[in-house]
C-alpha positions in Angstrom: 6.5 -21.9 -0.1 8.5 -19.0 2.1 8.7 -15.3 1.4 10.7 -12.9 2.3 10.1 -8.9 2.7 10.8 -6.7 -0.5 12.7 -4.0 0.6 15.3 -1.4 -1.3 18.0 0.2 0.8 19.1 3.0 -0.3 22.1 4.3 2.1 20.6 4.5 5.6 17.0 4.9 4.1 15.0 2.1 3.3 12.0 1.6 0.9 9.2 -1.6 1.3 7.4 -3.5 -1.3 4.3 -1.7 1.0 5.1 1.7 0.5 5.7 0.8 -3.3 2.6 -0.8 -3.6 0.7 1.6 -1.5 1.6 4.6 -3.7 0.8 2.4 -6.8 -2.6 1.5 -5.1 -3.5 5.4 -5.2 -2.3 5.9 -8.8 -4.0 2.9 -10.2 -7.4 4.2 -8.3 -6.2 7.6 -9.5 -6.2 6.3 -13.3 -9.8 4.3 -13.3 -11.4 7.3 -11.6 -10.0 9.5 -14.5 -11.6 7.1 -17.1 -14.6 6.9 -15.8 -14.8 10.9 -15.5 -13.5 11.1 -18.9 -16.6 8.1 -20.0 -18.9 10.6 -18.3 -17.6 14.0 -20.1 -16.4 15.4 -16.8 -13.1 16.9 -15.9 -10.5 14.0 -15.2 -8.5 16.6 -13.3 -10.7 15.9 -10.5 -9.3 12.6 -10.1 -6.2 13.5 -9.5 -7.0 15.9 -7.2 -9.0 13.2 -5.4 -6.0 11.4 -5.0 -3.8 13.8 -2.9 -6.8 14.1 -0.6 -7.4 10.5 -0.2 -3.9 10.2 0.4 -4.0 12.5 3.2 -7.1 11.6 4.9 -6.6 7.7 4.2 -2.9 8.4 6.4 -4.8 10.2 9.1 -7.8 8.2 9.5 -5.8 5.0 9.2 -3.2 6.4 11.9 -5.9 7.6 14.1 -7.9 4.2 14.1 -4.9 2.2 14.8 -3.8 4.6 17.8 -7.4 4.0 19.1 -7.1 0.1 18.6 -3.7 0.1 20.6 -4.5 2.7 22.9 -1.3 4.6 22.4 -0.8 7.8 21.0 2.5 7.4 20.3 1.3 5.3 17.3 0.1 8.5 15.6 3.6 9.4 14.8 5.0 5.6 14.3 6.2 4.1 10.9 3.7 1.6 10.8 0.2 0.8 11.9 -2.3 1.6 9.2 -5.6 0.1 9.5 -7.6 -0.2 6.6 -11.4 0.7 7.8 -9.9 3.7 9.3 -7.9 4.7 6.2 -11.2 4.2 4.2 -13.0 6.7 6.3 -10.6 9.3 6.3 -10.1 9.2 2.5 -14.0 9.0 2.0 -14.7 12.2 4.3 -11.6 14.0 2.7 -12.4 13.2 -1.1 -16.2 13.7 -0.3 -15.3 17.4 1.5 -12.9 18.3 -1.6 -15.8 17.3 -3.9 -18.5 19.0 -2.5 -16.4 22.5 -2.3 -15.9 21.7 -6.2 -19.9 21.9 -6.3 -19.7 18.2 -7.6 -22.7 15.5 -6.8 -21.3 13.4 -4.4 -23.7 10.6 -5.4 -22.6 10.8 -9.0 -18.9 10.8 -8.1 -19.6 7.9 -5.5 -20.7 6.0 -8.2 -17.7 6.7 -10.6 -15.1 6.3 -8.1 -16.5 2.7 -7.0 -14.3 0.5 -9.8 -11.2 2.5 -8.4 -11.6 1.7 -5.2 -11.7 -1.9 -5.7 -8.7 -1.7 -8.3 -6.6 0.3 -5.6 -7.5 -2.1 -2.7 -6.2 -5.1 -4.9 -3.0 -3.3 -5.5 -2.5 -2.7 -1.7 -3.1 -5.8 -0.7 -0.3 -7.4 -2.6 2.1 -4.4 -0.8 0.9 -6.3 2.5 1.8 -9.5 0.8 5.2 -8.2 0.2 6.1 -7.3 3.6 4.7 -10.6 5.1 2.0 -8.5 6.8 -1.9 -9.4 7.6 -1.3 -13.0 6.9 -3.7 -16.0 8.4 -3.6 -18.6 10.7 -1.3 -21.5 10.2 -2.4 -23.7 7.7 -1.6 -27.4 6.0 -3.3 -26.2 2.8 -0.7 -26.7 -0.4 -1.0 -23.0 -1.0 0.1 -22.1 2.3 3.0 -19.5 2.8 5.6 -18.9 5.7 7.0 -15.6 6.4 10.0 -16.2 8.3 10.5 -12.4 8.4 7.2 -10.8 8.1 5.4 -8.3 10.5 5.6 -10.3 12.6 7.4 -13.5 11.6 5.0 -16.3 11.6 6.7 -18.3 13.8 4.5 -20.7 16.7 5.9 -18.2 19.4 4.7 -15.1 17.6 1.5 -16.7 16.6 0.9 -17.7 20.0 2.2 -14.6 21.8 0.6 -11.8 19.0 -2.5 -13.8 17.9 -3.5 -16.1 20.5 -3.2 -18.9 17.9 -3.4 -22.3 19.3 -0.2 -23.9 18.5 0.0 -28.0 17.8 1.6 -29.5 20.7 5.4 -30.3 20.5 5.9 -27.5 18.0 9.1 -25.5 18.6 8.6 -21.9 19.5 10.8 -20.6 16.7 9.0 -23.1 14.2 8.3 -21.3 11.2 4.8 -21.7 10.1 2.7 -21.8 6.7 0.0 -19.7 7.0 -3.2 -18.7 4.8 -2.0 -16.0 2.4 -5.1 -14.0 3.3 -3.7 -10.8 1.7 -3.6 -13.0 -1.8 -7.4 -13.8 -1.3 -8.2 -10.3 -0.7 -6.2 -9.5 -4.3 -8.3 -12.1 -5.9 -11.8 -10.9 -4.5 -11.0 -7.2 -5.1 -10.3 -8.1 -8.5 -13.2 -10.0 -9.1 -15.7 -7.1 -7.5 -13.4 -4.4 -9.8 -14.5 -6.4 -12.8 -18.0 -6.9 -11.8 -18.2 -3.3 -11.0 -16.6 -2.1 -14.6 -19.2 -4.2 -16.2 -21.9 -2.3 -14.4 -20.6 1.1 -15.3 -24.0 1.9 -17.7 -26.3 0.5 -15.1 -29.9 2.0 -15.3 -30.4 2.6 -11.5 -29.9 6.0 -9.6 -26.5 7.9 -9.0 -24.6 6.0 -6.0 -26.3 2.7 -6.7 -22.7 1.2 -7.8 -21.0 2.5 -4.7 -23.4 0.8 -2.8 -22.9 -2.3 -4.7 -19.1 -1.9 -3.8 -19.6 -1.4 -0.2 -21.9 -4.4 0.2 -19.4 -6.8 -1.7 -16.4 -5.3 -0.1 -17.7 -5.6 3.3 -18.9 -9.3 2.7 -14.9 -10.2 1.0 -13.6 -8.9 4.4 -16.2 -10.7 6.3 -15.2 -13.6 4.8 -11.3 -13.4 4.7 -11.3 -12.5 8.7 -12.2 -15.9 9.1 -8.7 -17.0 8.3 -6.9 -14.0 9.3 -4.5 -14.0 12.1 -6.1 -11.6 14.5 -6.0 -10.5 18.3 -9.1 -8.6 17.9 -11.8 -10.7 18.4 -14.8 -9.1 20.6 -17.1 -12.3 20.5 -15.9 -15.6 20.0 -14.2 -15.8 17.0 -15.7 -12.6 15.5 -13.4 -9.6 15.4 -13.9 -5.8 15.3 -13.2 -5.7 11.7 -15.9 -8.0 11.2 -18.1 -5.8 13.3 -17.3 -2.6 10.8 -17.7 -5.0 7.8 -21.5 -5.7 8.7 -21.6 -2.3 9.8 -20.5 -1.4 5.9 -22.6 -4.2 4.2 -25.8 -2.3 5.7 -25.1 1.0 4.4 -24.1 -0.5 1.2 -27.2 -2.5 1.1 -29.6 1.0 2.2 -28.0 2.6 -0.9 -28.4 0.1 -3.1 -32.2 -0.6 -2.1 -32.7 3.3 -2.1 -31.4 4.2 -5.2 -33.1 1.3 -7.0 -36.6 2.1 -5.5 -36.1 6.1 -6.7 -35.4 4.8 -10.1 -38.5 2.5 -10.0 -40.4 5.6 -8.8 -39.3 7.8 -11.7 -39.8 5.0 -14.0 -36.1 4.6 -15.5 
């Protein structure tokens, strides 16, 4: 299967599928968060205010992380170059700061926002697929997808040059190769995570427990998907920088889950 970028041209301005779906990701996350606030009889307006802070913090965090990754300060003002973990950290800090200012319980808010994060992530990764970004290594599996105009194109030359992928001998440099659609792998996992977190919305543990579960699952998902990703940031053999960050996220999530469960047991709930 071959996929071309989804781009809408309006005069000299262009809107990509990634941009549209990125906006959609924040809106979907805001809607789910608002529903959770309503269920808890809290002001749903907090969700939409949080979306604004998440957008600002996410964009700043994602750009700063990318600039540090490529060692280029000029990347801060480029159109592309957003890294998920940087954006996630920036968004979390910005939203947490806003909710603290509004005198809300951060653990409770984190618990309520957990399924929204999974839902938003699923939508955002569809955007990556629509512009041919963040795909995987070459594959002969029947669901492999070629991105002849991806970012970058999935040609033998680009895969070898940008990601140091071993190309089969005799393959022409401009041959477009089918690769693992890792964006769709993440979409499927994120939707499954959302479904699980939604079912756990009436859990019996302390506030923040569901956020810990989200962190652990999101970290494990990224740890797994990175195995198939075409990456140029491998720091220890096949181990990538994103996988190192995933291990840290899993650890934080596990600590939150353990502490909230222990606190619930001690309180007899």
